[in-house]
C-alpha positions in Angstrom: 0.0 0.0 0.0 1.3 3.4 -0.9 0.1 6.2 1.4 0.4 9.8 0.3 -0.7 12.7 2.5 -1.8 15.7 0.5 -2.9 19.3 0.8 -3.4 21.3 -2.4 -1.0 19.0 -4.2 -2.6 19.2 -7.7 0.6 20.5 -9.2 2.9 17.7 -8.0 0.6 14.7 -7.4 0.2 13.6 -11.1 4.0 12.9 -11.5 4.1 11.1 -8.1 1.2 8.8 -9.1 2.6 8.2 -12.6 5.8 6.9 -11.1 3.8 4.3 -9.3 2.4 2.7 -12.5 5.2 0.2 -13.0 4.7 -1.0 -9.4 1.0 -1.6 -10.1 1.7 -3.4 -13.4 4.3 -5.7 -11.7 1.9 -6.4 -8.8 4.1 -4.8 -6.1 1.5 -2.1 -5.4 -2.0 -3.4 -4.5 -3.5 0.0 -3.5 -2.8 3.7 -3.3 -4.3 5.8 -0.5 -4.4 9.5 -0.7 -5.0 11.0 2.7 -6.1 14.6 2.1 -6.1 17.4 4.6 -8.8 19.6 3.0 -7.4 20.6 -0.4 -9.2 23.4 -2.3 -7.6 22.6 -5.6 -8.0 19.5 -7.9 -6.0 17.2 -5.7 -8.9 14.9 -4.8 -10.1 14.7 -8.5 -6.6 13.8 -9.7 -6.2 11.1 -7.1 -9.7 9.6 -7.8 -9.1 9.8 -11.5 -6.0 7.7 -11.1 -7.8 5.1 -9.1 -6.5 6.0 -5.6 -8.7 5.6 -2.6 -9.1 9.0 -1.0 -9.7 9.8 2.6 -10.4 13.4 3.7 -9.7 14.6 7.2 -8.1 17.3 9.2 -4.9 18.8 7.9 -1.8 17.5 9.7 0.8 15.1 8.1 1.0 12.8 11.1 -2.8 12.4 11.4 -3.1 11.9 7.6 -0.4 9.2 7.5 -2.0 7.4 10.5 -5.4 7.5 8.8 -4.0 6.1 5.6 -2.1 3.4 7.5 -5.2 2.4 9.4 -7.1 1.9 6.2 -4.4 0.1 4.4 -4.9 -3.6 3.4 -1.5 -4.3 1.9 1.2 -6.4 3.5 3.7 -3.5 3.5 3.4 0.3 3.5 5.3 2.9 1.5 4.8 6.5 2.6 5.5 9.2 0.0 5.1 13.0 -0.1 3.0 14.2 -3.0 6.0 15.9 -4.6 8.0 12.6 -4.6 8.8 11.0 -7.9 10.3 7.5 -7.6 13.2 6.8 -10.0 13.0 4.3 -12.8 13.9 0.8 -11.5 12.5 1.3 -8.1 10.2 -1.7 -8.5 13.1 -4.1 -8.7 14.8 -2.5 -5.7 11.6 -2.8 -3.6 11.0 -6.3 -4.8 14.5 -7.4 -3.9 14.3 -5.8 -0.5 10.9 -7.4 0.3 12.2 -10.8 -0.7 15.4 -10.6 1.4 14.6 -8.3 4.4 14.9 -9.8 7.8 12.8 -7.0 9.1 10.1 -5.3 7.1 11.2 -1.7 7.4 13.7 0.5 5.6 14.8 4.0 5.0 15.9 5.1 1.5 18.1 7.7 -0.1 16.5 10.6 -1.8 17.4 13.7 -3.7 15.9 17.1 -4.5 15.4 19.2 -7.6 16.3 22.1 -5.2 20.1 22.8 -5.2 20.2 24.9 -2.1 22.7 24.0 0.7 20.0 22.6 3.1 18.6 20.4 0.3 22.0 19.1 -0.6 22.8 18.3 3.0 19.5 16.4 3.5 20.1 14.4 0.4 23.6 13.3 1.6 22.2 11.6 4.6 22.9 7.9 4.5 20.0 5.4 4.1 19.8 2.6 6.6 17.8 -0.5 7.2 16.0 -0.5 10.5 
Protein backbone atom coordinates (compact mmCIF):
# COMPACT_ATOMS: atom_id res chain seq x y z
CA UNK A 1 0.00 0.00 0.00
CA UNK A 2 1.28 3.44 -0.93
CA UNK A 3 0.08 6.22 1.37
CA UNK A 4 0.35 9.85 0.25
CA UNK A 5 -0.69 12.72 2.53
CA UNK A 6 -1.84 15.70 0.51
CA UNK A 7 -2.90 19.31 0.84
CA UNK A 8 -3.36 21.33 -2.36
CA UNK A 9 -0.97 19.04 -4.22
CA UNK A 10 -2.56 19.21 -7.69
CA UNK A 11 0.65 20.54 -9.24
CA UNK A 12 2.87 17.68 -8.05
CA UNK A 13 0.58 14.69 -7.45
CA UNK A 14 0.25 13.59 -11.11
CA UNK A 15 4.00 12.91 -11.45
CA UNK A 16 4.06 11.12 -8.10
CA UNK A 17 1.19 8.84 -9.12
CA UNK A 18 2.57 8.25 -12.63
CA UNK A 19 5.82 6.93 -11.15
CA UNK A 20 3.80 4.27 -9.28
CA UNK A 21 2.36 2.72 -12.45
CA UNK A 22 5.23 0.21 -12.96
CA UNK A 23 4.69 -1.03 -9.40
CA UNK A 24 1.00 -1.59 -10.06
CA UNK A 25 1.74 -3.35 -13.36
CA UNK A 26 4.26 -5.67 -11.66
CA UNK A 27 1.89 -6.37 -8.77
CA UNK A 28 4.15 -4.79 -6.14
CA UNK A 29 1.51 -2.14 -5.37
CA UNK A 30 -1.97 -3.35 -4.54
CA UNK A 31 -3.49 -0.02 -3.48
CA UNK A 32 -2.77 3.70 -3.30
CA UNK A 33 -4.31 5.76 -0.53
CA UNK A 34 -4.35 9.54 -0.71
CA UNK A 35 -5.05 11.03 2.71
CA UNK A 36 -6.12 14.60 2.06
CA UNK A 37 -6.10 17.41 4.58
CA UNK A 38 -8.76 19.63 3.03
CA UNK A 39 -7.44 20.58 -0.39
CA UNK A 40 -9.21 23.36 -2.27
CA UNK A 41 -7.57 22.58 -5.63
CA UNK A 42 -7.96 19.53 -7.91
CA UNK A 43 -5.95 17.16 -5.68
CA UNK A 44 -8.89 14.89 -4.84
CA UNK A 45 -10.15 14.75 -8.46
CA UNK A 46 -6.65 13.84 -9.68
CA UNK A 47 -6.24 11.10 -7.06
CA UNK A 48 -9.68 9.61 -7.77
CA UNK A 49 -9.08 9.83 -11.52
CA UNK A 50 -5.95 7.71 -11.08
CA UNK A 51 -7.81 5.07 -9.09
CA UNK A 52 -6.51 5.99 -5.65
CA UNK A 53 -8.66 5.61 -2.58
CA UNK A 54 -9.14 9.05 -1.05
CA UNK A 55 -9.71 9.84 2.60
CA UNK A 56 -10.37 13.40 3.71
CA UNK A 57 -9.73 14.60 7.22
CA UNK A 58 -8.10 17.32 9.24
CA UNK A 59 -4.86 18.81 7.93
CA UNK A 60 -1.75 17.47 9.65
CA UNK A 61 0.77 15.13 8.07
CA UNK A 62 1.00 12.76 11.07
CA UNK A 63 -2.77 12.36 11.36
CA UNK A 64 -3.08 11.94 7.60
CA UNK A 65 -0.40 9.24 7.53
CA UNK A 66 -2.02 7.43 10.46
CA UNK A 67 -5.45 7.53 8.78
CA UNK A 68 -3.97 6.07 5.61
CA UNK A 69 -2.10 3.36 7.51
CA UNK A 70 -5.24 2.43 9.45
CA UNK A 71 -7.13 1.95 6.18
CA UNK A 72 -4.35 0.06 4.38
CA UNK A 73 -4.94 -3.55 3.40
CA UNK A 74 -1.52 -4.30 1.91
CA UNK A 75 1.18 -6.41 3.55
CA UNK A 76 3.67 -3.50 3.48
CA UNK A 77 3.45 0.30 3.50
CA UNK A 78 5.28 2.93 1.46
CA UNK A 79 4.81 6.52 2.64
CA UNK A 80 5.47 9.19 0.00
CA UNK A 81 5.11 12.95 -0.13
CA UNK A 82 2.96 14.18 -3.00
CA UNK A 83 5.98 15.86 -4.57
CA UNK A 84 8.01 12.64 -4.59
CA UNK A 85 8.80 10.98 -7.92
CA UNK A 86 10.34 7.52 -7.64
CA UNK A 87 13.25 6.76 -9.97
CA UNK A 88 12.97 4.27 -12.82
CA UNK A 89 13.95 0.85 -11.53
CA UNK A 90 12.45 1.34 -8.09
CA UNK A 91 10.18 -1.68 -8.51
CA UNK A 92 13.13 -4.08 -8.74
CA UNK A 93 14.79 -2.52 -5.70
CA UNK A 94 11.65 -2.79 -3.59
CA UNK A 95 10.98 -6.34 -4.78
CA UNK A 96 14.51 -7.43 -3.90
CA UNK A 97 14.28 -5.78 -0.48
CA UNK A 98 10.94 -7.37 0.34
CA UNK A 99 12.25 -10.79 -0.71
CA UNK A 100 15.38 -10.58 1.44
CA UNK A 101 14.61 -8.26 4.35
CA UNK A 102 14.95 -9.83 7.78
CA UNK A 103 12.84 -6.97 9.15
CA UNK A 104 10.09 -5.33 7.12
CA UNK A 105 11.25 -1.71 7.44
CA UNK A 106 13.70 0.47 5.56
CA UNK A 107 14.83 4.00 4.96
CA UNK A 108 15.86 5.06 1.46
CA UNK A 109 18.14 7.66 -0.12
CA UNK A 110 16.46 10.61 -1.75
CA UNK A 111 17.36 13.72 -3.70
CA UNK A 112 15.86 17.09 -4.49
CA UNK A 113 15.37 19.20 -7.58
CA UNK A 114 16.33 22.05 -5.23
CA UNK A 115 20.08 22.75 -5.24
CA UNK A 116 20.16 24.87 -2.07
CA UNK A 117 22.66 23.99 0.68
CA UNK A 118 20.00 22.60 3.07
CA UNK A 119 18.55 20.38 0.34
CA UNK A 120 22.01 19.07 -0.62
CA UNK A 121 22.81 18.29 3.04
CA UNK A 122 19.53 16.43 3.51
CA UNK A 123 20.10 14.38 0.36
CA UNK A 124 23.57 13.34 1.56
CA UNK A 125 22.19 11.61 4.65
CA UNK A 126 22.88 7.89 4.50
CA UNK A 127 19.99 5.43 4.12
CA UNK A 128 19.83 2.59 6.57
CA UNK A 129 17.80 -0.50 7.17
CA UNK A 130 15.97 -0.54 10.47
